[in-house]
N, C-alpha and C positions, 0 to 999 in steps of 0.2 A: 425457560422462555418457550413457548407454544408458536411453532409455524404457524404464519399466518396465511388463510386462503384468499388473499386479496387477487392472486393471479385468476384463480378460478372466477372471482366473482367479476373480476374487468373484461374476462371472455365472455363472461354471461351479459352483462350491460352492452359490449360491442356487437354482439351477434343478435339484438333484439330488432322486431321489423322495423323498418324504413318508416313505417307511419307511426311508430311510437318512440323515435328517438328525438331528444332535445333539437331545438334548430340549429344550435352552432354543432352539432355532430352531421346534421344532413350533408349528403353529397360526400362524405367521406368514405374510403374504403375501411375495412376492417381493422386493419393492422394501425391506420390514421387513427381511428377511434381509441384503441386500446393506448398508443402512443401519448394522445391527449389526456386521457382519464389518468395515465400514469404521473403525468405533469402535474394534474390537477390534484392527485393525492399526494406528491412530492412535496407540495406548496403547503398543506395542512399540518400546522405545528402540532410537534410531539407533545405527550403529558409532561407540564412542566415548562413548557417552552412557548417563549413568545413569537408572535408573527414576525416581529421586527428581526427577530434573530435568525430567521430562515432566509436562504437565499431566495431571491426573485424567482418566480417561476418563468422558465423559459416559453418563449412565444405562444401563445395559445392554439393558434391554428396555422397550418402550414398553407400559404397561397402560393399558386405559381408565380415565379420568378422574387418572391421573398422569403428567404430562408427565416425559420422561426427558431434556429440556435444562435448562441451569442457567435460572434465573427470570430473569438480567438481558438485557436487549436487547443486548447485548454479545458475545452467542454467536455465532460465525462471522463476525466482524468484527474487522479490524487496527485498533490503535489509531492516532490521529493526535494532533498536538499539543494539549493540552488545550482552549489558546482557539479551536481550528477544530471542536472535537467538537460544539458547538450547531448548528454549521452544517450538518453532514450528517444526514439523516433517523434513522441507526441509530448516529450518534455515531461512525462510522468506516467505514473501507474495506471493503466487503461480501466476504467471501472468495466466488470462484468469479466476480467482476465483472471488466468493464474498466472501466478510469477514464483521462480524457485530462486531461493537465495542461499549462498553457502558464503564459505570462508570467515573473514573477520566479523566479530559480531556488531562493530561500529556502523557497518552497512544496516543491519537490521535497526538498531536504535535511531540511526538516522530517517529512517522511513516511518518509524512509529511517532517520532518527535514531530516530523512535518505534516501529517495529516492529522495530528490532535491539536496542533498550533494553528493549523487551517478552519478548525472546527469541526473536524471530523472525528467519529468515534470509532476506536479500534479495540479488538479483542486479540490476545494473546494466548495460546493453549500450548503447554507442554513446553515452557521454558521457565522453571522452577529457579533458576539462578541469573534471570535477565537483570541488567544493570540499571536499575531505576534511577538511581542519582546522575548517571551518566544521561540518561535520557531525558532527563529535567534540565540539565544542564544543556541538553541540545535544544531546548525548548518545549519538550514535551509538557502537555496540559493532563495532570494524573487524573482528573475528575472525567476525564471522555477515554480513560482507559480500563478496560477490565480484564484480569488476569485469573486463567485456570490452570495453576501449575501442574495441578496433578488432574489430567482428564480421564484417568481410568482406563478401561481394555478398549474403548472405542473413540479416539480423539477426532477420529474422520468425521464423526455422525453429529458430535458436537460442534464442529467447525460448519458443518452443513446447515444446520440450526443457527448458527449464530448469522452465518451470511444473510438471513431476513433484515436483522437489524443493526448491521454494522457497516461502516464503509471500507474498512478493512480486517480481516481476519488472518492473524499469523498462526500456522499450524505447524508444531513441532513436530515431527513422524518418528523423533528417537531412534533413526536407524532402519525403520520398517519401510516397506514398498508396498503400494496402495496396488491392488488390481486396476488394469484399464478400464473394465467394465465399471467398477465404482466411481474410478476418477471420472469419466466421462458424465456420469451423473452428479456428481458435485460441480462441475464445470458449466454444467447446464444448469443447475441451480444458481450459481455466482451470476450467470449471465443474465438470468431472469430478473434477478434482484438488484443487480448493478453494483454488487459489491465485490471487491479485490480480494482474492486469496492469496496469500504468500504462503509456500510452504519451504521448511527447514529440514535438516537433520535425516533425509531419507530420498527414496525415489518417487517420483511422481511422473507418470508417463502423459506426456501431451502439455507439458507448460507452454504457454506461450511465449514467454519470454525466461531468460536465466541471467541471473546475476552472481557475479563472483567477486569479492572482494579480498586482495592478497596484500599482506603487510610488507612494503619496500623498504622502510627505514623508520628511526625515529628522531626527536631531538630532547635533549634534557639528561640523557644518561652518559656518564662518563665512559670513553671507549680505550682510555689508556691502562697500562697494567695495572698502575695503583687505584684506577677511579672505575675501572670496568662494572658497569654493573650500579653503580652509586648516582643519586642526585633524584632530581624530580622529572618525571617525563612532560614535557612541555607539549609537543605534537607528534603525531603519528603519520606517516605517509603510506598511501594506499595506492593500489593499482586496482582499478574497479573495470571490469569486462561485462558487457551487454551483449548477449546472442539471442535471436530470435528467429519466428518462422519468416517474417517480411524483410528482414533487413540483415547485413553482412555485420559480422562479430566488430564490435567498437570497444577501445579501451581508452581511459582517461589516467592521467595521477593527478592526485588532490592530498592536502593534507588535512587532517583534523585536527584543530589547535585549540588552546584554552587562551579565553581573551577576557580579562575582567570579570573571571566567574561563571564564565559561557563558554561552551565548546562552538567553534565555527568550522564549517566547511569551505576549503579554498582550493581553487585550482592552481595547479604547481607544474612549471614547466618542467620537462625531464631533465635538462641539465641541472635542476636546482634540488633535484631529490637526492638526500643523504644517502650513504651506503646502507644495505640492509642489516639488522641485526636485533636480536633478541626479540622477536616478535611476541613470544609469550608474556614479556612485560607488559604490554598492552593488554592483554586478556585481564592480568590481574587488579588492574585499575578500572577495567569496565569498558575500556576504550575497543 
């Protein structure tokens, strides 16, 4: 994939003399022209995509007293499983941000499933054992998912390129740490492209939000002396914690459970959580 130069092109157009600008751009500041042109470009269907499948362009122009953005707080936010929405300040992953995810793989799969099910495109880098079956059971659309299981010596560079064309890029660092100067450059690129970067399995300085999921119990596997470890795993109980620069740490408890061939996310009161045990069993089945 070749990086786009559209940012430079937009800047050039936004900076033309006032006498040469189209009527709909006259009287707007340079930043307002950039925002308008970006929305126009976002409304152009991609190759093989019909106009009907594109989200409608947000308000063409901003006028005093009238907002051009949708009234919903979900504007500029990628969806997450419904049970997680209340945990996050804006109910999802903010576009243009970097999020660190750690702990149970179920959380990562749920994010991938939610974005692709909503029509977004996702790239996953450096996760050769990602549980695609579990993702599909959560609602993931594989035709909107690109996998780069072995990114080579520089996965960060691949992630930076893919930010230009994906709604969500998941980057597995394989235990590595990214230098702060390079992290800042990638963050700036994510912000300019309106794509969200999720980093896992390593250290990324300056992530705007950190999500951690820990297994707190399960249902379906026997716990008695004769049944210990036997049976079919029906649900997994997780404690998910969100931390961010602009909000205090928040924690929620939920179940990831199987229902009629699908995997659902359900909020669970603390008193209903089963006792913790055998978290490794969940990883075996891809949850």
